[in-house]
DOVEX-767910 format. One record per residue (C-alpha): x, y, z; residue in one letter; residue number from 1. Coordinates in steps of 0.02 Angstrom, whole numbers, plus 50000, padded with zeros to 5 digits. Layout:
<rs>
<r x="X" y="Y" z="Z" guke="A" kollum="NUM"/>
...
</rs>
This chain:
<rs>
<r x="52668" y="48601" z="53421" guke="M" kollum="1"/>
<r x="52765" y="48472" z="53524" guke="S" kollum="2"/>
<r x="52863" y="48513" z="53680" guke="G" kollum="3"/>
<r x="53033" y="48496" z="53594" guke="K" kollum="4"/>
<r x="52979" y="48604" z="53447" guke="E" kollum="5"/>
<r x="52913" y="48734" z="53565" guke="N" kollum="6"/>
<r x="53079" y="48736" z="53657" guke="Q" kollum="7"/>
<r x="53172" y="48762" z="53492" guke="V" kollum="8"/>
<r x="53060" y="48911" z="53448" guke="V" kollum="9"/>
<r x="53089" y="48988" z="53620" guke="I" kollum="10"/>
<r x="53277" y="48959" z="53607" guke="A" kollum="11"/>
<r x="53281" y="49044" z="53436" guke="L" kollum="12"/>
<r x="53179" y="49189" z="53502" guke="Y" kollum="13"/>
<r x="53300" y="49215" z="53646" guke="R" kollum="14"/>
<r x="53450" y="49200" z="53530" guke="A" kollum="15"/>
<r x="53376" y="49335" z="53418" guke="L" kollum="16"/>
<r x="53352" y="49450" z="53567" guke="L" kollum="17"/>
<r x="53532" y="49421" z="53625" guke="R" kollum="18"/>
<r x="53593" y="49465" z="53451" guke="S" kollum="19"/>
<r x="53485" y="49622" z="53450" guke="A" kollum="20"/>
<r x="53557" y="49674" z="53618" guke="R" kollum="21"/>
<r x="53733" y="49660" z="53547" guke="R" kollum="22"/>
<r x="53684" y="49776" z="53405" guke="F" kollum="23"/>
<r x="53608" y="49898" z="53530" guke="D" kollum="24"/>
<r x="53772" y="49898" z="53628" guke="R" kollum="25"/>
<r x="53868" y="49931" z="53467" guke="N" kollum="26"/>
<r x="53770" y="50063" z="53368" guke="P" kollum="27"/>
<r x="53899" y="50068" z="53227" guke="A" kollum="28"/>
<r x="53855" y="49888" z="53185" guke="W" kollum="29"/>
<r x="53678" y="49938" z="53139" guke="K" kollum="30"/>
<r x="53742" y="50047" z="52997" guke="A" kollum="31"/>
<r x="53804" y="49892" z="52904" guke="F" kollum="32"/>
<r x="53630" y="49817" z="52881" guke="I" kollum="33"/>
<r x="53544" y="49868" z="52720" guke="A" kollum="34"/>
<r x="53382" y="49823" z="52632" guke="S" kollum="35"/>
<r x="53343" y="49835" z="52448" guke="K" kollum="36"/>
<r x="53254" y="49998" z="52403" guke="P" kollum="37"/>
<r x="53065" y="49986" z="52409" guke="R" kollum="38"/>
<r x="53052" y="50127" z="52281" guke="E" kollum="39"/>
<r x="53142" y="50178" z="52122" guke="Q" kollum="40"/>
<r x="53141" y="50355" z="52053" guke="Y" kollum="41"/>
<r x="53068" y="50374" z="51878" guke="D" kollum="42"/>
<r x="53157" y="50525" z="51801" guke="F" kollum="43"/>
<r x="53037" y="50530" z="51654" guke="L" kollum="44"/>
<r x="52882" y="50540" z="51763" guke="R" kollum="45"/>
<r x="52975" y="50629" z="51903" guke="Q" kollum="46"/>
<r x="52902" y="50523" z="52040" guke="R" kollum="47"/>
<r x="52943" y="50372" z="52147" guke="W" kollum="48"/>
<r x="52874" y="50202" z="52094" guke="L" kollum="49"/>
<r x="52869" y="50040" z="52195" guke="P" kollum="50"/>
<r x="53012" y="49920" z="52159" guke="S" kollum="51"/>
<r x="52968" y="49751" z="52087" guke="Y" kollum="52"/>
<r x="52991" y="49612" z="52214" guke="I" kollum="53"/>
<r x="52972" y="49435" z="52154" guke="K" kollum="54"/>
<r x="52856" y="49336" z="52266" guke="Q" kollum="55"/>
<r x="52866" y="49147" z="52297" guke="P" kollum="56"/>
<r x="52724" y="49042" z="52229" guke="E" kollum="57"/>
<r x="52698" y="48951" z="52393" guke="D" kollum="58"/>
<r x="52580" y="49046" z="52508" guke="S" kollum="59"/>
<r x="52675" y="48996" z="52666" guke="I" kollum="60"/>
<r x="52838" y="49060" z="52592" guke="E" kollum="61"/>
<r x="52754" y="49224" z="52544" guke="R" kollum="62"/>
<r x="52692" y="49243" z="52721" guke="L" kollum="63"/>
<r x="52863" y="49206" z="52794" guke="K" kollum="64"/>
<r x="52943" y="49335" z="52680" guke="L" kollum="65"/>
<r x="52812" y="49462" z="52727" guke="S" kollum="66"/>
<r x="52846" y="49430" z="52912" guke="F" kollum="67"/>
<r x="53033" y="49443" z="52888" guke="L" kollum="68"/>
<r x="53031" y="49598" z="52778" guke="H" kollum="69"/>
<r x="52907" y="49687" z="52891" guke="S" kollum="70"/>
<r x="53021" y="49657" z="53041" guke="T" kollum="71"/>
<r x="53174" y="49718" z="52946" guke="V" kollum="72"/>
<r x="53075" y="49871" z="52891" guke="E" kollum="73"/>
<r x="53041" y="49907" z="53074" guke="D" kollum="74"/>
<r x="53226" y="49889" z="53118" guke="L" kollum="75"/>
<r x="53275" y="50008" z="52977" guke="L" kollum="76"/>
<r x="53123" y="50119" z="53009" guke="Q" kollum="77"/>
<r x="53063" y="50101" z="52831" guke="G" kollum="78"/>
<r x="53228" y="50146" z="52749" guke="G" kollum="79"/>
<r x="53360" y="50059" z="52646" guke="T" kollum="80"/>
<r x="53489" y="50101" z="52780" guke="F" kollum="81"/>
<r x="53480" y="50118" z="52968" guke="Y" kollum="82"/>
<r x="53443" y="50289" z="53043" guke="K" kollum="83"/>
<r x="53467" y="50317" z="53230" guke="P" kollum="84"/>
<r x="53389" y="50302" z="53359" guke="F" kollum="85"/>
<r x="53292" y="50144" z="53405" guke="C" kollum="86"/>
<r x="53313" y="49989" z="53513" guke="S" kollum="87"/>
<r x="53321" y="49834" z="53407" guke="W" kollum="88"/>
<r x="53284" y="49723" z="53556" guke="Q" kollum="89"/>
<r x="53120" y="49814" z="53588" guke="N" kollum="90"/>
<r x="53075" y="49813" z="53403" guke="I" kollum="91"/>
<r x="53099" y="49624" z="53392" guke="L" kollum="92"/>
<r x="52995" y="49597" z="53548" guke="K" kollum="93"/>
<r x="52856" y="49704" z="53478" guke="E" kollum="94"/>
<r x="52865" y="49622" z="53307" guke="A" kollum="95"/>
<r x="52844" y="49447" z="53379" guke="F" kollum="96"/>
<r x="52707" y="49504" z="53498" guke="R" kollum="97"/>
<r x="52602" y="49590" z="53365" guke="L" kollum="98"/>
<r x="52636" y="49483" z="53212" guke="R" kollum="99"/>
<r x="52641" y="49310" z="53289" guke="F" kollum="100"/>
<r x="52451" y="49301" z="53307" guke="R" kollum="101"/>
<r x="52425" y="49363" z="53129" guke="E" kollum="102"/>
<r x="52555" y="49242" z="53064" guke="Y" kollum="103"/>
<r x="52491" y="49090" z="53159" guke="S" kollum="104"/>
<r x="52312" y="49125" z="53102" guke="A" kollum="105"/>
<r x="52360" y="49098" z="52920" guke="F" kollum="106"/>
<r x="52476" y="48949" z="52941" guke="V" kollum="107"/>
<r x="52409" y="48773" z="52961" guke="Y" kollum="108"/>
<r x="52448" y="48704" z="53132" guke="S" kollum="109"/>
<r x="52555" y="48560" z="53066" guke="E" kollum="110"/>
<r x="52665" y="48685" z="52971" guke="K" kollum="111"/>
<r x="52671" y="48820" z="53103" guke="L" kollum="112"/>
<r x="52816" y="48753" z="53204" guke="H" kollum="113"/>
<r x="52927" y="48716" z="53053" guke="S" kollum="114"/>
<r x="52895" y="48885" z="52975" guke="S" kollum="115"/>
<r x="52931" y="48976" z="53139" guke="L" kollum="116"/>
<r x="53093" y="48880" z="53161" guke="I" kollum="117"/>
<r x="53142" y="48920" z="52982" guke="D" kollum="118"/>
<r x="53105" y="49104" z="53011" guke="L" kollum="119"/>
<r x="53208" y="49104" z="53170" guke="G" kollum="120"/>
<r x="53360" y="49028" z="53086" guke="F" kollum="121"/>
<r x="53345" y="49150" z="52940" guke="R" kollum="122"/>
<r x="53341" y="49296" z="53060" guke="G" kollum="123"/>
<r x="53494" y="49232" z="53152" guke="L" kollum="124"/>
<r x="53590" y="49205" z="52989" guke="R" kollum="125"/>
<r x="53552" y="49384" z="52936" guke="I" kollum="126"/>
<r x="53607" y="49461" z="53101" guke="L" kollum="127"/>
<r x="53760" y="49349" z="53112" guke="E" kollum="128"/>
<r x="53815" y="49394" z="52936" guke="H" kollum="129"/>
<r x="53806" y="49581" z="52965" guke="F" kollum="130"/>
<r x="53882" y="49566" z="53138" guke="E" kollum="131"/>
<r x="54034" y="49477" z="53063" guke="N" kollum="132"/>
<r x="54051" y="49613" z="52931" guke="I" kollum="133"/>
<r x="54042" y="49747" z="53065" guke="A" kollum="134"/>
<r x="54172" y="49661" z="53173" guke="R" kollum="135"/>
<r x="54287" y="49642" z="53024" guke="S" kollum="136"/>
<r x="54268" y="49821" z="52961" guke="E" kollum="137"/>
<r x="54280" y="49899" z="53134" guke="L" kollum="138"/>
<r x="54420" y="49780" z="53185" guke="N" kollum="139"/>
<r x="54343" y="49755" z="53357" guke="T" kollum="140"/>
<r x="54267" y="49611" z="53454" guke="A" kollum="141"/>
<r x="54127" y="49710" z="53536" guke="E" kollum="142"/>
<r x="54101" y="49887" z="53592" guke="G" kollum="143"/>
<r x="54152" y="50039" z="53490" guke="S" kollum="144"/>
<r x="54265" y="50166" z="53573" guke="C" kollum="145"/>
<r x="54226" y="50343" z="53519" guke="L" kollum="146"/>
<r x="54363" y="50464" z="53475" guke="E" kollum="147"/>
<r x="54397" y="50604" z="53596" guke="K" kollum="148"/>
<r x="54279" y="50753" z="53584" guke="P" kollum="149"/>
<r x="54430" y="50867" z="53571" guke="A" kollum="150"/>
<r x="54463" y="50791" z="53400" guke="E" kollum="151"/>
<r x="54317" y="50889" z="53325" guke="Y" kollum="152"/>
<r x="54258" y="51070" z="53334" guke="P" kollum="153"/>
<r x="54095" y="51106" z="53422" guke="L" kollum="154"/>
<r x="53954" y="51138" z="53298" guke="L" kollum="155"/>
<r x="53773" y="51185" z="53334" guke="K" kollum="156"/>
<r x="53714" y="51066" z="53201" guke="V" kollum="157"/>
<r x="53547" y="50978" z="53232" guke="E" kollum="158"/>
<r x="53431" y="50862" z="53138" guke="L" kollum="159"/>
<r x="53281" y="50940" z="53052" guke="I" kollum="160"/>
<r x="53125" y="50866" z="52972" guke="D" kollum="161"/>
<r x="53099" y="50976" z="52818" guke="E" kollum="162"/>
<r x="53213" y="51019" z="52672" guke="I" kollum="163"/>
<r x="53254" y="51204" z="52664" guke="Q" kollum="164"/>
<r x="53383" y="51324" z="52597" guke="K" kollum="165"/>
<r x="53540" y="51314" z="52702" guke="G" kollum="166"/>
<r x="53506" y="51134" z="52756" guke="A" kollum="167"/>
<r x="53656" y="51017" z="52760" guke="L" kollum="168"/>
<r x="53643" y="50839" z="52695" guke="L" kollum="169"/>
<r x="53758" y="50712" z="52778" guke="V" kollum="170"/>
<r x="53776" y="50550" z="52681" guke="S" kollum="171"/>
<r x="53747" y="50382" z="52765" guke="H" kollum="172"/>
<r x="53910" y="50287" z="52798" guke="P" kollum="173"/>
<r x="53860" y="50152" z="52673" guke="L" kollum="174"/>
<r x="53798" y="50266" z="52535" guke="L" kollum="175"/>
<r x="53895" y="50208" z="52381" guke="P" kollum="176"/>
<r x="53957" y="50300" z="52229" guke="G" kollum="177"/>
<r x="54007" y="50480" z="52203" guke="A" kollum="178"/>
<r x="53911" y="50543" z="52356" guke="F" kollum="179"/>
<r x="53998" y="50428" z="52480" guke="A" kollum="180"/>
<r x="54044" y="50523" z="52640" guke="R" kollum="181"/>
<r x="53992" y="50691" z="52572" guke="T" kollum="182"/>
<r x="53917" y="50849" z="52646" guke="L" kollum="183"/>
<r x="53794" y="50939" z="52531" guke="I" kollum="184"/>
<r x="53740" y="51117" z="52569" guke="L" kollum="185"/>
<r x="53568" y="51152" z="52495" guke="I" kollum="186"/>
<r x="53563" y="51326" z="52418" guke="H" kollum="187"/>
<r x="53397" y="51310" z="52325" guke="E" kollum="188"/>
<r x="53241" y="51207" z="52356" guke="Y" kollum="189"/>
<r x="53065" y="51205" z="52285" guke="Y" kollum="190"/>
<r x="52957" y="51048" z="52305" guke="P" kollum="191"/>
<r x="52888" y="51065" z="52128" guke="Q" kollum="192"/>
<r x="53058" y="51081" z="52044" guke="T" kollum="193"/>
<r x="53181" y="50997" z="52161" guke="G" kollum="194"/>
<r x="53338" y="51045" z="52253" guke="A" kollum="195"/>
<r x="53513" y="51108" z="52212" guke="K" kollum="196"/>
<r x="53667" y="51112" z="52320" guke="G" kollum="197"/>
<r x="53856" y="51101" z="52330" guke="F" kollum="198"/>
<r x="53967" y="50963" z="52395" guke="C" kollum="199"/>
<r x="54076" y="51044" z="52528" guke="L" kollum="200"/>
<r x="54203" y="50904" z="52547" guke="N" kollum="201"/>
<r x="54222" y="50832" z="52372" guke="G" kollum="202"/>
<r x="54381" y="50761" z="52299" guke="S" kollum="203"/>
<r x="54507" y="50864" z="52204" guke="K" kollum="204"/>
<r x="54468" y="50862" z="52018" guke="V" kollum="205"/>
<r x="54584" y="50993" z="51945" guke="G" kollum="206"/>
<r x="54684" y="51152" z="51966" guke="V" kollum="207"/>
<r x="54630" y="51330" z="51930" guke="F" kollum="208"/>
<r x="54756" y="51448" z="51851" guke="D" kollum="209"/>
<r x="54721" y="51620" z="51925" guke="P" kollum="210"/>
<r x="54809" y="51708" z="51783" guke="S" kollum="211"/>
<r x="54644" y="51704" z="51688" guke="V" kollum="212"/>
<r x="54579" y="51832" z="51813" guke="L" kollum="213"/>
<r x="54719" y="51951" z="51764" guke="L" kollum="214"/>
<r x="54668" y="51970" z="51583" guke="N" kollum="215"/>
<r x="54666" y="52159" z="51603" guke="K" kollum="216"/>
<r x="54783" y="52302" z="51571" guke="S" kollum="217"/>
<r x="54918" y="52322" z="51704" guke="P" kollum="218"/>
<r x="54855" y="52496" z="51740" guke="K" kollum="219"/>
<r x="54691" y="52430" z="51810" guke="S" kollum="220"/>
<r x="54789" y="52325" z="51935" guke="L" kollum="221"/>
<r x="54917" y="52455" z="51982" guke="G" kollum="222"/>
<r x="55063" y="52542" z="51903" guke="E" kollum="223"/>
<r x="55185" y="52397" z="51921" guke="L" kollum="224"/>
<r x="55223" y="52291" z="51769" guke="N" kollum="225"/>
<r x="55166" y="52121" z="51831" guke="L" kollum="226"/>
<r x="55191" y="51948" z="51765" guke="G" kollum="227"/>
<r x="55046" y="51836" z="51715" guke="D" kollum="228"/>
<r x="55032" y="51763" z="51890" guke="D" kollum="229"/>
<r x="55051" y="51916" z="52001" guke="S" kollum="230"/>
<r x="54954" y="52070" z="52052" guke="L" kollum="231"/>
<r x="54984" y="52224" z="52158" guke="V" kollum="232"/>
<r x="54940" y="52201" z="52340" guke="K" kollum="233"/>
<r x="54935" y="52340" z="52467" guke="L" kollum="234"/>
<r x="55029" y="52300" z="52627" guke="E" kollum="235"/>
<r x="55045" y="52438" z="52758" guke="D" kollum="236"/>
<r x="55010" y="52567" z="52625" guke="G" kollum="237"/>
<r x="55146" y="52500" z="52510" guke="N" kollum="238"/>
<r x="55118" y="52412" z="52345" guke="E" kollum="239"/>
<r x="55200" y="52243" z="52326" guke="K" kollum="240"/>
<r x="55189" y="52105" z="52197" guke="A" kollum="241"/>
<r x="55078" y="51964" z="52260" guke="Y" kollum="242"/>
<r x="55104" y="51799" z="52172" guke="K" kollum="243"/>
<r x="54944" y="51705" z="52132" guke="L" kollum="244"/>
<r x="54978" y="51519" z="52145" guke="S" kollum="245"/>
<r x="54867" y="51388" z="52062" guke="P" kollum="246"/>
<r x="54720" y="51335" z="52171" guke="Q" kollum="247"/>
<r x="54640" y="51162" z="52186" guke="P" kollum="248"/>
<r x="54467" y="51136" z="52112" guke="V" kollum="249"/>
<r x="54353" y="51015" z="52204" guke="Y" kollum="250"/>
<r x="54205" y="50911" z="52150" guke="W" kollum="251"/>
<r x="54044" y="51005" z="52185" guke="G" kollum="252"/>
<r x="53925" y="50877" z="52112" guke="G" kollum="253"/>
<r x="53886" y="50778" z="51953" guke="P" kollum="254"/>
<r x="53785" y="50917" z="51868" guke="V" kollum="255"/>
<r x="53861" y="51058" z="51761" guke="A" kollum="256"/>
<r x="54037" y="50994" z="51791" guke="T" kollum="257"/>
<r x="54106" y="51115" z="51660" guke="N" kollum="258"/>
<r x="54049" y="51262" z="51767" guke="T" kollum="259"/>
<r x="54160" y="51333" z="51904" guke="L" kollum="260"/>
<r x="54067" y="51385" z="52062" guke="F" kollum="261"/>
<r x="54151" y="51492" z="52194" guke="V" kollum="262"/>
<r x="54104" y="51488" z="52379" guke="L" kollum="263"/>
<r x="54174" y="51610" z="52507" guke="H" kollum="264"/>
<r x="54134" y="51699" z="52672" guke="P" kollum="265"/>
<r x="54125" y="51878" z="52604" guke="F" kollum="266"/>
<r x="53949" y="51948" z="52614" guke="S" kollum="267"/>
<r x="53997" y="52120" z="52548" guke="E" kollum="268"/>
<r x="54083" y="52058" z="52391" guke="L" kollum="269"/>
<r x="53996" y="52133" z="52240" guke="E" kollum="270"/>
<r x="53880" y="52008" z="52156" guke="G" kollum="271"/>
<r x="53891" y="51877" z="52295" guke="A" kollum="272"/>
<r x="53735" y="51772" z="52330" guke="V" kollum="273"/>
<r x="53693" y="51711" z="52506" guke="D" kollum="274"/>
<r x="53695" y="51521" z="52517" guke="V" kollum="275"/>
<r x="53672" y="51512" z="52705" guke="G" kollum="276"/>
<r x="53768" y="51501" z="52868" guke="H" kollum="277"/>
<r x="53894" y="51634" z="52821" guke="G" kollum="278"/>
<r x="53936" y="51556" z="52653" guke="I" kollum="279"/>
<r x="53913" y="51653" z="52491" guke="Y" kollum="280"/>
<r x="53923" y="51605" z="52308" guke="M" kollum="281"/>
<r x="54004" y="51697" z="52164" guke="G" kollum="282"/>
<r x="54036" y="51881" z="52138" guke="G" kollum="283"/>
<r x="54120" y="51987" z="52007" guke="R" kollum="284"/>
<r x="54295" y="51928" z="51966" guke="S" kollum="285"/>
<r x="54355" y="52108" z="51961" guke="S" kollum="286"/>
<r x="54288" y="52131" z="52138" guke="A" kollum="287"/>
<r x="54380" y="51974" z="52196" guke="M" kollum="288"/>
<r x="54543" y="52039" z="52125" guke="I" kollum="289"/>
<r x="54516" y="52209" z="52207" guke="E" kollum="290"/>
<r x="54482" y="52129" z="52375" guke="W" kollum="291"/>
<r x="54641" y="52026" z="52362" guke="I" kollum="292"/>
<r x="54738" y="52180" z="52308" guke="R" kollum="293"/>
<r x="54677" y="52277" z="52459" guke="K" kollum="294"/>
<r x="54715" y="52134" z="52578" guke="G" kollum="295"/>
<r x="54531" y="52102" z="52619" guke="K" kollum="296"/>
<r x="54542" y="51924" z="52556" guke="A" kollum="297"/>
<r x="54663" y="51791" z="52497" guke="R" kollum="298"/>
<r x="54639" y="51678" z="52347" guke="L" kollum="299"/>
<r x="54646" y="51532" z="52470" guke="E" kollum="300"/>
<r x="54486" y="51598" z="52552" guke="D" kollum="301"/>
<r x="54385" y="51549" z="52398" guke="F" kollum="302"/>
<r x="54324" y="51370" z="52381" guke="L" kollum="303"/>
<r x="54323" y="51323" z="52196" guke="L" kollum="304"/>
<r x="54199" y="51189" z="52145" guke="L" kollum="305"/>
<r x="54174" y="51105" z="51977" guke="A" kollum="306"/>
<r x="53989" y="51064" z="51959" guke="G" kollum="307"/>
<r x="53845" y="51058" z="52080" guke="C" kollum="308"/>
<r x="53721" y="50931" z="52150" guke="S" kollum="309"/>
<r x="53542" y="50929" z="52090" guke="S" kollum="310"/>
<r x="53383" y="50830" z="52125" guke="W" kollum="311"/>
<r x="53224" y="50824" z="52022" guke="S" kollum="312"/>
<r x="53048" y="50849" z="52088" guke="C" kollum="313"/>
<r x="53026" y="50751" z="52252" guke="Y" kollum="314"/>
<r x="53183" y="50649" z="52216" guke="Q" kollum="315"/>
<r x="53275" y="50707" z="52372" guke="L" kollum="316"/>
<r x="53122" y="50673" z="52481" guke="E" kollum="317"/>
<r x="53128" y="50491" z="52427" guke="G" kollum="318"/>
<r x="53314" y="50476" z="52462" guke="E" kollum="319"/>
<r x="53283" y="50545" z="52636" guke="L" kollum="320"/>
<r x="53148" y="50412" z="52662" guke="R" kollum="321"/>
<r x="53278" y="50282" z="52614" guke="Q" kollum="322"/>
<r x="53398" y="50358" z="52742" guke="H" kollum="323"/>
<r x="53531" y="50389" z="52610" guke="S" kollum="324"/>
<r x="53551" y="50559" z="52694" guke="W" kollum="325"/>
<r x="53536" y="50634" z="52867" guke="F" kollum="326"/>
<r x="53454" y="50806" z="52855" guke="L" kollum="327"/>
<r x="53527" y="50940" z="52970" guke="T" kollum="328"/>
<r x="53509" y="51127" z="52993" guke="N" kollum="329"/>
<r x="53691" y="51156" z="52941" guke="G" kollum="330"/>
<r x="53727" y="51277" z="53084" guke="N" kollum="331"/>
<r x="53912" y="51322" z="53104" guke="D" kollum="332"/>
<r x="53960" y="51228" z="52946" guke="V" kollum="333"/>
<r x="54066" y="51378" z="52898" guke="D" kollum="334"/>
<r x="54183" y="51335" z="53042" guke="K" kollum="335"/>
<r x="54241" y="51182" z="52946" guke="L" kollum="336"/>
<r x="54319" y="51293" z="52811" guke="F" kollum="337"/>
<r x="54410" y="51424" z="52913" guke="R" kollum="338"/>
<r x="54598" y="51437" z="52898" guke="A" kollum="339"/>
<r x="54624" y="51405" z="53084" guke="D" kollum="340"/>
<r x="54526" y="51243" z="53070" guke="F" kollum="341"/>
<r x="54621" y="51173" z="52920" guke="T" kollum="342"/>
<r x="54784" y="51188" z="53017" guke="Q" kollum="343"/>
<r x="54939" y="51234" z="52916" guke="D" kollum="344"/>
<r x="54888" y="51283" z="52741" guke="Q" kollum="345"/>
<r x="55041" y="51204" z="52662" guke="H" kollum="346"/>
<r x="55000" y="51038" z="52745" guke="V" kollum="347"/>
<r x="54826" y="51016" z="52671" guke="V" kollum="348"/>
<r x="54892" y="51050" z="52496" guke="K" kollum="349"/>
<r x="54955" y="50872" z="52490" guke="K" kollum="350"/>
<r x="54837" y="50747" z="52409" guke="E" kollum="351"/>
<r x="54833" y="50628" z="52558" guke="E" kollum="352"/>
<r x="54798" y="50770" z="52678" guke="D" kollum="353"/>
<r x="54659" y="50838" z="52568" guke="I" kollum="354"/>
<r x="54576" y="50666" z="52571" guke="K" kollum="355"/>
<r x="54597" y="50658" z="52760" guke="W" kollum="356"/>
<r x="54519" y="50830" z="52780" guke="L" kollum="357"/>
<r x="54368" y="50784" z="52672" guke="Q" kollum="358"/>
<r x="54332" y="50632" z="52780" guke="N" kollum="359"/>
<r x="54367" y="50731" z="52939" guke="Y" kollum="360"/>
<r x="54235" y="50862" z="52897" guke="R" kollum="361"/>
<r x="54104" y="50726" z="52869" guke="W" kollum="362"/>
<r x="54150" y="50645" z="53035" guke="K" kollum="363"/>
<r x="54146" y="50813" z="53126" guke="A" kollum="364"/>
<r x="53963" y="50839" z="53081" guke="V" kollum="365"/>
<r x="53914" y="50662" z="53132" guke="L" kollum="366"/>
<r x="54006" y="50680" z="53296" guke="W" kollum="367"/>
<r x="53912" y="50838" z="53339" guke="N" kollum="368"/>
<r x="53746" y="50754" z="53305" guke="L" kollum="369"/>
<r x="53788" y="50644" z="53454" guke="G" kollum="370"/>
<r x="53720" y="50476" z="53511" guke="G" kollum="371"/>
<r x="53725" y="50336" z="53384" guke="E" kollum="372"/>
<r x="53775" y="50459" z="53248" guke="Y" kollum="373"/>
<r x="53939" y="50489" z="53340" guke="A" kollum="374"/>
<r x="53974" y="50302" z="53337" guke="H" kollum="375"/>
<r x="53960" y="50306" z="53146" guke="F" kollum="376"/>
<r x="54125" y="50403" z="53142" guke="T" kollum="377"/>
<r x="54212" y="50238" z="53183" guke="N" kollum="378"/>
<r x="54156" y="50161" z="53019" guke="I" kollum="379"/>
<r x="54298" y="50159" z="52891" guke="P" kollum="380"/>
<r x="54273" y="50207" z="52710" guke="S" kollum="381"/>
<r x="54164" y="50071" z="52635" guke="W" kollum="382"/>
<r x="54257" y="49984" z="52494" guke="K" kollum="383"/>
<r x="54146" y="49830" z="52472" guke="R" kollum="384"/>
<r x="53998" y="49902" z="52377" guke="N" kollum="385"/>
<r x="54008" y="49767" z="52244" guke="D" kollum="386"/>
<r x="54001" y="49635" z="52380" guke="E" kollum="387"/>
<r x="53863" y="49717" z="52481" guke="M" kollum="388"/>
<r x="53728" y="49596" z="52533" guke="K" kollum="389"/>
<r x="53551" y="49651" z="52568" guke="F" kollum="390"/>
<r x="53434" y="49571" z="52692" guke="V" kollum="391"/>
<r x="53329" y="49506" z="52547" guke="E" kollum="392"/>
<r x="53478" y="49404" z="52485" guke="D" kollum="393"/>
<r x="53450" y="49285" z="52631" guke="F" kollum="394"/>
<r x="53268" y="49252" z="52587" guke="S" kollum="395"/>
</rs>
């Protein structure tokens, strides 16, 4: 390798490290880099299979792609998306230190310099592309200012390594589709059969008419002759008519969408099943009506979900490897659904405020995870999924 060519390689190496340092200073930028999935889930066989990756015919090109993809895999820690925490500058240093000897041993000396220069320019193009996207989406030149801690409630939520009942899944900022910016509470998990859970911040999909709960004789609800949307409620020992207003129904997941699931904080409600962290599922409808009648609960205390979320055998494990989700213990998640947290009840009835609250809950969990996770709260809702470029698109 000539002196000039050697200087070019060194200059590219330094430029790559400078770019990596910028990403380290702006952790939210890292979330915008994505790699094509290395595995695809086969629902028929119920297992993960390697994705097909077309390889170039030229051996040098194959080696360059292997070098590039291995380095990207280190940056993303083996996932499709980035998962905190790691220093990209240190990873690039280590990648060049360890892989350069292996790479140079297989490349003919007369082609070594040109292939290294080509690799360097490819790496710079990749980092520059995603840096420009991050700057555009975050609307900032460099440096991401975090929102004030007072904006979010304090939660004792922490990352965990193993899936378990009561765990809370937090979607990656770039996860596309129906699960974008969702919180999923796992209420059932067995490695051999899969996992089930409920989306706690899904979009509004309908309205529940509570009059269907009152399909009983008036005598069973009190001696007053009530309309179809009222029941007798005891207040200070006196019976008064309590109007039951229609309640919003939220998306709980893509499975069993014709089934209505009810979540609430009442452990003593007859028929209720413990989901975890002070949240319970279901119960006898007659018991719910009785609790409302006696003033122990309000209809607004019940979260109504259409459908649930479900994963087949080992499917969720693979999605966690891809970093589609951050797995947490879910501690204090019930705080996100208390009346005092949701501010004025009449305010969050509006569609725009419901959407704001859904996003706010997702951000609150990320903020409490701290570090680079907190910086992810600055990322706006991703609306460019059809235009998303993967690292492999630059190969």
